[in-house]
ROVEX-454595 format. One record per residue (C-alpha): residue in one letter; x, y, z. Coordinates in steps of 0.5 Angstrom, whole numbers, plus 500, padded with zeros to 3 digits. Last residue first. Layout:
{'A',{X,Y,Z}}
...
This chain:
{'R',{882,869,068}}
{'L',{881,876,065}}
{'P',{881,876,058}}
{'R',{886,880,055}}
{'S',{884,887,055}}
{'A',{883,891,048}}
{'P',{887,897,048}}
{'R',{886,902,053}}
{'V',{882,908,051}}
{'V',{883,915,048}}
{'D',{877,918,045}}
{'P',{873,918,052}}
{'A',{878,924,055}}
{'A',{878,926,062}}
{'G',{878,933,063}}
{'L',{872,934,067}}
{'T',{866,937,063}}
{'T',{860,938,067}}
{'G',{854,933,069}}
{'A',{847,933,068}}
{'A',{848,932,060}}
{'R',{845,925,061}}
{'A',{844,923,068}}
{'P',{836,924,068}}
{'S',{836,918,062}}
{'G',{832,919,056}}
{'P',{836,915,052}}
{'E',{839,910,055}}
{'L',{846,911,059}}
{'R',{852,907,057}}
{'L',{854,903,063}}
{'D',{855,896,059}}
{'L',{858,893,065}}
{'S',{854,886,064}}
{'K',{850,887,070}}
{'P',{849,894,068}}
{'A',{846,893,062}}
{'V',{844,900,059}}
{'L',{844,904,065}}
{'R',{837,908,066}}
{'P',{840,913,071}}
{'D',{834,911,076}}
{'S',{833,918,080}}
{'T',{836,920,087}}
{'L',{839,927,084}}
{'S',{844,932,085}}
{'G',{844,939,082}}
{'V',{846,942,088}}
{'G',{848,937,094}}
{'F',{850,942,099}}
{'G',{847,948,102}}
{'K',{844,945,108}}
{'A',{837,945,105}}
{'Q',{840,941,100}}
{'W',{842,936,105}}
{'E',{835,935,108}}
{'A',{832,934,101}}
{'L',{837,929,100}}
{'T',{835,925,106}}
{'S',{840,927,112}}
{'P',{843,922,117}}
{'Q',{847,924,123}}
{'D',{853,919,124}}
{'Q',{858,925,124}}
{'V',{855,927,118}}
{'S',{851,922,114}}
{'A',{849,924,107}}
{'W',{843,921,102}}
{'V',{839,917,106}}
{'T',{832,914,104}}
{'S',{835,907,103}}
{'R',{832,902,099}}
{'P',{831,906,093}}
{'A',{839,906,092}}
{'F',{840,910,085}}
{'M',{845,916,087}}
{'L',{846,921,082}}
{'N',{851,927,083}}
{'R',{851,934,081}}
{'Q',{854,937,087}}
{'E',{858,936,094}}
{'V',{863,941,096}}
{'L',{866,939,102}}
{'N',{870,943,107}}
{'A',{864,946,111}}
{'A',{863,939,112}}
{'D',{868,939,118}}
{'F',{871,932,119}}
{'G',{871,930,126}}
{'D',{873,923,126}}
{'G',{867,922,121}}
{'T',{864,924,115}}
{'A',{859,920,110}}
{'V',{857,921,103}}
{'L',{853,918,097}}
{'A',{849,914,102}}
{'T',{848,906,105}}
{'P',{851,906,112}}
{'P',{846,903,114}}
{'M',{843,897,110}}
{'G',{839,899,104}}
{'A',{843,897,097}}
{'A',{839,892,092}}
{'P',{838,898,087}}
{'A',{846,900,087}}
{'H',{847,905,082}}
{'V',{852,910,084}}
{'L',{854,916,079}}
{'N',{859,921,080}}
{'D',{858,928,078}}
{'Q',{862,932,084}}
{'V',{865,930,090}}
{'V',{870,936,092}}
{'I',{874,936,098}}
{'E',{878,942,100}}
{'R',{879,940,107}}
{'T',{882,934,112}}
{'G',{884,937,118}}
{'T',{879,934,123}}
{'G',{879,927,120}}
{'R',{875,923,116}}
{'L',{871,923,109}}
{'A',{867,917,107}}
{'A',{865,917,099}}
{'F',{861,912,095}}
{'L',{857,908,101}}
{'V',{854,902,099}}
{'S',{850,897,104}}
{'I',{848,890,102}}
{'H',{843,885,106}}
{'P',{837,888,104}}
{'R',{831,887,109}}
{'S',{826,882,110}}
{'Q',{831,877,109}}
{'T',{830,870,106}}
{'A',{831,872,099}}
{'A',{837,876,100}}
{'P',{838,882,096}}
{'E',{842,881,090}}
{'G',{849,884,088}}
{'L',{851,888,082}}
{'H',{853,894,086}}
{'V',{855,899,081}}
{'L',{860,905,082}}
{'T',{861,910,077}}
{'N',{866,916,077}}
{'G',{865,923,074}}
{'L',{869,927,079}}
{'L',{872,925,086}}
{'R',{877,931,088}}
{'V',{882,931,094}}
{'R',{885,938,095}}
{'E',{887,937,102}}
{'P',{889,930,106}}
{'A',{892,931,113}}
{'P',{899,932,113}}
{'V',{903,926,116}}
{'N',{904,923,122}}
{'P',{897,922,125}}
{'Y',{893,919,119}}
{'Q',{887,923,116}}
{'Q',{883,919,111}}
{'V',{879,920,105}}
{'A',{876,913,103}}
{'V',{873,912,096}}
{'G',{868,907,094}}
{'L',{866,903,100}}
{'L',{862,897,099}}
{'D',{859,893,105}}
{'P',{856,886,101}}
{'S',{863,886,097}}
{'R',{863,878,095}}
{'D',{856,879,093}}
{'S',{858,884,088}}
{'G',{861,891,087}}
{'V',{864,894,081}}
{'F',{868,901,081}}
{'V',{868,905,075}}
{'N',{873,910,074}}
{'G',{872,917,071}}
{'R',{876,921,076}}
{'V',{880,920,082}}
{'T',{884,927,083}}
{'V',{889,927,089}}
{'D',{892,934,091}}
{'R',{894,931,098}}
{'A',{895,924,101}}
{'V',{891,919,105}}
{'V',{887,916,100}}
{'L',{884,909,100}}
{'V',{881,906,094}}
{'M',{876,900,093}}
{'Q',{874,899,100}}
{'N',{870,893,102}}
{'T',{872,887,098}}
{'K',{871,881,102}}
{'A',{878,877,104}}
{'S',{878,870,104}}
{'S',{882,870,097}}
{'L',{880,868,090}}
{'E',{874,873,087}}
{'D',{876,880,090}}
{'P',{872,886,088}}
{'L',{873,889,081}}
{'V',{876,896,080}}
{'L',{876,899,073}}
{'N',{880,905,072}}
{'R',{879,911,068}}
{'E',{883,916,072}}
{'F',{887,916,078}}
{'V',{891,922,078}}
{'V',{896,923,084}}
{'N',{899,930,086}}
{'S',{902,928,093}}
{'V',{904,922,097}}
{'L',{908,924,104}}
{'E',{910,918,108}}
{'A',{911,919,116}}
{'L',{910,912,118}}
{'E',{905,910,124}}
{'K',{899,909,120}}
{'N',{902,904,115}}
{'E',{905,904,108}}
{'P',{903,911,107}}
{'A',{897,912,102}}
{'I',{895,911,095}}
{'A',{891,905,097}}
{'C',{888,900,091}}
{'P',{884,894,092}}
{'W',{883,894,099}}
{'A',{879,888,102}}
{'S',{882,884,097}}
{'G',{881,883,089}}
{'R',{881,886,082}}
{'L',{885,892,079}}
{'V',{884,893,071}}
{'N',{888,899,069}}
{'E',{886,905,064}}
{'A',{890,910,068}}
{'I',{895,912,074}}
{'W',{899,918,073}}
{'V',{904,919,079}}
{'W',{906,926,080}}
{'E',{909,925,087}}
{'T',{912,920,092}}
{'P',{916,924,098}}
{'I',{923,921,099}}
{'A',{925,922,106}}
{'K',{932,922,108}}
{'D',{936,916,109}}
{'R',{940,913,116}}
{'G',{935,915,121}}
{'D',{929,912,118}}
{'A',{926,918,114}}
{'A',{920,915,111}}
{'F',{920,913,103}}
{'S',{913,913,099}}
{'H',{906,910,098}}
{'V',{903,907,092}}
{'K',{899,900,093}}
{'L',{896,897,087}}
{'A',{892,890,088}}
{'H',{893,891,095}}
{'R',{893,887,101}}
{'G',{887,884,105}}
{'L',{891,879,109}}
{'G',{887,873,107}}
{'S',{894,869,106}}
{'H',{892,865,100}}
{'V',{890,870,095}}
{'S',{894,876,098}}
{'P',{893,880,091}}
{'D',{888,878,086}}
{'L',{889,882,079}}
{'L',{893,888,077}}
{'E',{891,888,069}}
{'N',{895,894,066}}
{'G',{893,900,061}}
{'V',{897,905,065}}
{'I',{902,906,071}}
{'V',{906,912,070}}
{'M',{911,915,074}}
{'K',{914,922,077}}
{'R',{918,921,083}}
{'A',{916,915,086}}
{'Y',{917,911,092}}
{'W',{915,904,095}}
{'V',{911,903,089}}
{'R',{907,896,090}}
{'L',{904,892,085}}
{'V',{901,885,086}}
{'H',{901,886,094}}
{'M',{902,881,099}}
{'Q',{902,873,101}}
{'S',{900,869,095}}
{'V',{900,874,089}}
{'K',{895,872,083}}
{'E',{896,876,076}}
{'F',{899,881,073}}
{'H',{898,883,066}}
{'N',{902,888,063}}
{'D',{900,894,059}}
{'L',{905,899,061}}
{'V',{909,900,068}}
{'A',{913,906,067}}
{'L',{918,910,072}}
{'R',{921,917,072}}
{'D',{925,916,079}}
{'G',{925,910,083}}
{'G',{922,905,087}}
{'L',{918,898,085}}
{'Y',{916,892,088}}
{'A',{913,888,082}}
{'G',{909,881,082}}
{'Y',{910,881,090}}
{'D',{910,876,095}}
{'R',{909,869,093}}
{'M',{909,870,086}}
{'E',{904,866,081}}
{'E',{904,871,075}}
{'I',{907,876,071}}
{'T',{906,877,064}}
{'C',{909,883,060}}
{'E',{907,888,056}}
{'A',{912,894,058}}
{'I',{916,895,065}}
{'T',{920,901,064}}
{'I',{925,904,069}}
{'E',{927,911,067}}
{'S',{931,912,074}}
{'R',{934,908,080}}
{'V',{940,912,083}}
{'V',{942,909,090}}
{'R',{941,913,096}}
{'P',{934,910,097}}
{'S',{938,903,099}}
{'G',{935,897,096}}
{'A',{929,896,092}}
{'A',{927,896,084}}
{'S',{924,889,084}}
{'V',{921,884,079}}
{'G',{917,878,080}}
{'Y',{918,877,087}}
{'I',{918,871,091}}
{'S',{918,866,085}}
{'G',{913,862,080}}
{'K',{912,866,074}}
{'L',{915,871,069}}
{'S',{913,872,062}}
{'C',{917,877,058}}
{'R',{914,882,053}}
{'Y',{919,888,055}}
{'L',{923,889,061}}
{'L',{927,896,060}}
{'H',{932,899,063}}
{'G',{934,907,062}}
{'A',{938,908,069}}
{'G',{942,904,074}}
{'G',{940,901,081}}
{'D',{938,895,084}}
{'F',{933,893,078}}
{'A',{932,886,080}}
{'V',{929,881,075}}
{'L',{927,874,078}}
{'H',{927,875,085}}
{'Q',{928,869,089}}
{'Y',{929,869,096}}
{'T',{926,862,098}}
{'G',{923,860,092}}
{'G',{920,854,094}}
{'K',{913,852,097}}
{'Q',{906,855,097}}
{'T',{903,848,095}}
{'A',{899,851,089}}
{'F',{903,857,088}}
{'S',{910,853,087}}
{'F',{916,857,088}}
{'T',{922,855,084}}
{'G',{923,860,079}}
{'R',{921,861,072}}
{'M',{923,866,066}}
{'E',{920,867,059}}
{'L',{924,871,055}}
{'D',{922,876,049}}
{'M',{926,882,052}}
{'V',{931,884,057}}
{'R',{934,891,055}}
{'V',{939,894,059}}
{'G',{941,902,058}}
{'S',{945,903,064}}
{'S',{949,900,069}}
{'S',{953,903,075}}
{'E',{947,903,080}}
{'G',{947,895,079}}
{'F',{943,891,075}}
{'R',{941,884,077}}
{'F',{938,878,072}}
{'L',{936,871,074}}
{'P',{936,874,081}}
{'D',{940,870,086}}
{'D',{936,864,090}}
{'G',{938,858,086}}
{'T',{934,854,081}}
{'Q',{933,859,076}}
{'V',{929,857,069}}
{'L',{930,861,063}}
{'V',{925,859,058}}
{'P',{926,861,050}}
{'R',{920,864,048}}
{'R',{915,860,044}}
{'P',{912,862,037}}
{'G',{917,859,032}}
{'P',{923,861,028}}
{'G',{930,863,031}}
{'Y',{932,869,036}}
{'A',{931,871,043}}
{'G',{933,877,048}}
{'F',{938,880,053}}
{'V',{940,887,050}}
{'I',{946,891,053}}
{'P',{946,898,050}}
{'G',{949,900,054}}
{'E',{953,903,059}}
{'F',{958,900,064}}
{'R',{961,902,071}}
{'G',{965,896,074}}
{'Q',{961,891,079}}
{'P',{960,886,073}}
{'L',{953,884,072}}
{'G',{949,879,076}}
{'G',{946,874,072}}
{'G',{944,868,076}}
{'R',{948,862,079}}
{'A',{943,856,080}}
{'T',{942,856,072}}
{'T',{937,853,067}}
{'F',{936,854,060}}
{'T',{930,851,056}}
{'G',{930,852,048}}
{'G',{924,853,044}}
{'R',{927,860,041}}
{'E',{934,861,041}}
{'F',{937,865,047}}
{'L',{940,872,044}}
{'V',{946,876,048}}
{'R',{947,883,046}}
{'V',{953,887,047}}
{'A',{954,895,045}}
{'T',{961,896,044}}
{'K',{968,898,048}}
{'P',{964,895,054}}
{'G',{965,898,061}}
{'S',{971,899,066}}
{'S',{971,892,070}}
{'G',{971,887,064}}
{'L',{964,888,060}}
{'K',{967,883,055}}
{'Y',{969,878,060}}
{'G',{962,879,064}}
{'L',{958,878,057}}
{'L',{962,871,056}}
{'A',{961,869,063}}
{'L',{954,871,062}}
{'A',{953,866,056}}
{'R',{957,861,059}}
{'D',{952,861,065}}
{'F',{946,861,061}}
{'S',{948,855,057}}
{'R',{950,852,050}}
{'V',{954,857,047}}
{'P',{953,858,039}}
{'K',{957,857,033}}
{'D',{953,858,027}}
{'A',{949,864,030}}
{'G',{956,867,031}}
{'K',{960,870,037}}
{'G',{958,864,042}}
{'D',{966,863,044}}
{'S',{965,856,043}}
{'K',{967,851,049}}
{'D',{960,852,052}}
{'N',{957,848,046}}
{'G',{950,850,043}}
{'R',{946,846,038}}
{'A',{940,844,042}}
{'E',{940,849,048}}
{'S',{942,855,043}}
{'V',{946,861,046}}
{'W',{949,867,041}}
{'I',{953,872,044}}
{'T',{952,878,039}}
{'T',{957,884,039}}
{'G',{955,891,036}}
{'V',{950,895,032}}
{'F',{943,895,034}}
{'D',{938,899,030}}
{'Q',{937,906,031}}
{'V',{932,910,034}}
{'K',{931,917,033}}
{'V',{926,921,037}}
{'T',{924,928,035}}
{'V',{920,933,040}}
{'S',{914,936,039}}
{'A',{910,942,043}}
{'R',{903,944,042}}
{'G',{899,950,046}}
{'S',{892,951,048}}
{'N',{887,955,053}}
{'G',{881,951,054}}
{'D',{879,954,061}}
{'K',{882,949,065}}
{'D',{888,948,061}}
{'A',{889,945,054}}
{'V',{896,941,052}}
{'D',{897,938,046}}
{'L',{904,934,046}}
{'A',{907,931,039}}
{'V',{912,926,038}}
{'V',{916,926,032}}
{'Y',{919,919,031}}
{'T',{925,917,026}}
{'G',{926,910,025}}
{'P',{928,903,028}}
{'K',{923,899,031}}
{'E',{920,898,038}}
{'F',{919,905,040}}
{'V',{917,904,048}}
{'H',{913,910,050}}
{'A',{912,913,057}}
{'A',{907,919,059}}
{'C',{907,924,064}}
{'F',{902,930,065}}
{'G',{897,925,062}}
{'L',{894,922,056}}
{'A',{897,917,051}}
{'K',{897,915,044}}
{'P',{900,910,039}}
{'R',{899,905,045}}
{'I',{899,898,041}}
{'S',{905,900,037}}
{'S',{905,899,030}}
{'P',{903,906,028}}
{'D',{908,910,032}}
{'S',{907,917,031}}
{'F',{908,918,038}}
{'T',{902,922,040}}
{'W',{901,925,047}}
{'E',{895,929,050}}
{'Y',{895,933,056}}
{'R',{889,935,058}}
{'A',{889,940,064}}
{'D',{885,940,071}}
{'H',{890,936,075}}
{'P',{896,940,072}}
{'T',{893,946,075}}
{'G',{888,951,073}}
{'S',{889,957,068}}
{'R',{894,960,064}}
{'L',{898,953,064}}
{'E',{906,954,063}}
{'S',{908,947,061}}
{'G',{914,944,065}}
{'L',{910,939,068}}
{'A',{910,936,061}}
{'D',{914,930,062}}
{'F',{916,924,057}}
{'F',{919,917,059}}
{'V',{923,914,053}}
{'A',{924,906,052}}
{'L',{928,904,046}}
{'P',{927,898,043}}
{'A',{931,899,039}}
{'V',{938,903,040}}
{'G',{938,910,042}}
{'T',{936,918,041}}
{'T',{932,923,044}}
{'A',{932,920,051}}
{'S',{929,922,058}}
{'A',{924,927,054}}
{'R',{922,933,057}}
{'I',{916,936,053}}
{'E',{914,944,054}}
{'A',{907,947,052}}
{'L',{907,954,053}}
{'V',{899,955,053}}
{'K',{896,961,050}}
{'G',{896,959,043}}
{'Q',{902,956,040}}
{'L',{909,957,045}}
{'A',{913,952,043}}
{'H',{917,947,048}}
{'Q',{923,942,047}}
{'R',{927,939,053}}
{'P',{933,934,053}}
{'A',{934,931,060}}
{'P',{940,934,063}}
{'V',{947,931,062}}
{'L',{949,924,065}}
{'L',{942,922,065}}
{'T',{938,919,071}}
{'L',{937,914,064}}
{'S',{867,911,060}}
{'L',{868,905,057}}
{'I',{873,901,060}}
{'A',{874,894,057}}
{'I',{872,887,060}}
{'Q',{873,881,057}}
{'M',{871,875,061}}
């Protein structure tokens, strides 16, 4: 089905560019302004001085001057981009704050062609007695290529840039893996492909080590245009043991680009001690599928996950972020967690690191999650501590313009689209879809956990929840319940539910309502206004501590200003065409929320 959403820790400080134009002081911090192609750069606009509002209210639009890219523009207080080709690129940032005050800044990124030593590898023509330093005298095996690279790097770092190129059409098997030397080295080091034909080189790992492992002393490694395979069988649930195909154990400025990973325990990991530096790690335009535990398990500073296709994880989560200090997760398909375990794991899990007696806590903050497709399990997305016992702090997350779909493969029925146990979170402009696989559907749950501060300043703005299920023909009453927002906890406060639309014509079972509160939540901490809910089989609009209210009763209490119970008249909700027909009561009934409909995700790959 085709779906599109409508609606290096551096040795020196990261370069900073700013300019005062208009009333906003726009500022760009770039992780790099020069480097070898392909060059991944992380951009940060949080140093911009707004005249009103917060970074959640402001619009940050980036233009990369890279027309060959699938993503020449981006939105967000943080952004990232891969400059694939050599050239000079002027990156522009336009900032507009809550009141429309604006400013612009720009920075120039210069990308050079590779110059250095190349080791050539060919299954058909190679000879491991060769030194591999010419396309006419390649080595034959992965192990020989890595041995030559290790020799080149020595213990003190390379004298020149190095790349290892595998011939297209070849298959290269190893049981050893590609751990790089322990001595300090600095890139660029490129692992890639050469030769004609569309088929990527295939690297097969039969042992337990990662195919590629990069340690704390590494920087500037690019792995691109390769197909990687482990020994885990998704069908039989056997094999793989401890395999991680790519392990970013540390370092800075690493890029995994246009690769295919399949059949391992972890596809990509950036794990280990939180004392180890991990920064500016980018995963872009990859396909990662049929893993046992994780598609990717990531932690670090200034991380980017861009335009990847993740699918089918047997036991655990598709993408798990164990801590992030500034991160962008944009344009991905995160599909089908815990297919075989039925554990109800997440398509996306964002938490942080709690102090453990050896290491200090690391909070997660400033994460931009946008234009993704999430599918599956009981909770497709969690922005919350790993569990209720851990003191893990998460704050300043924007979850915007994502499409969240119910489970189709595992035994876990989807009942909660997004869980928020965090502060300063904006959930804006998303589409949540329910089906018969989600008969009891909750859009967003805002909860309080015992060992972290209660959620504050959580805003649910301009979202659309559509339930496509049908009433049971054999029942005298509906069998579907839909609740847009559940708010819990005595300390939870400053919650805004505004400009959302719920279309659930088949829903009527309790607790069908726009909003419900519990566990001591004080409704005085709620602003609910200008929402529309179409659930004609239910008369309940809000339920406060299990006491239901109709919309009229709710409005008499001072809530629900401008809210409606009318049919929104969507064009074709069952095919997810959620545009409003002419004459819809939802037209011009809301407010401008800061989301930008003119910058959309690239055409989605077909969901399989």
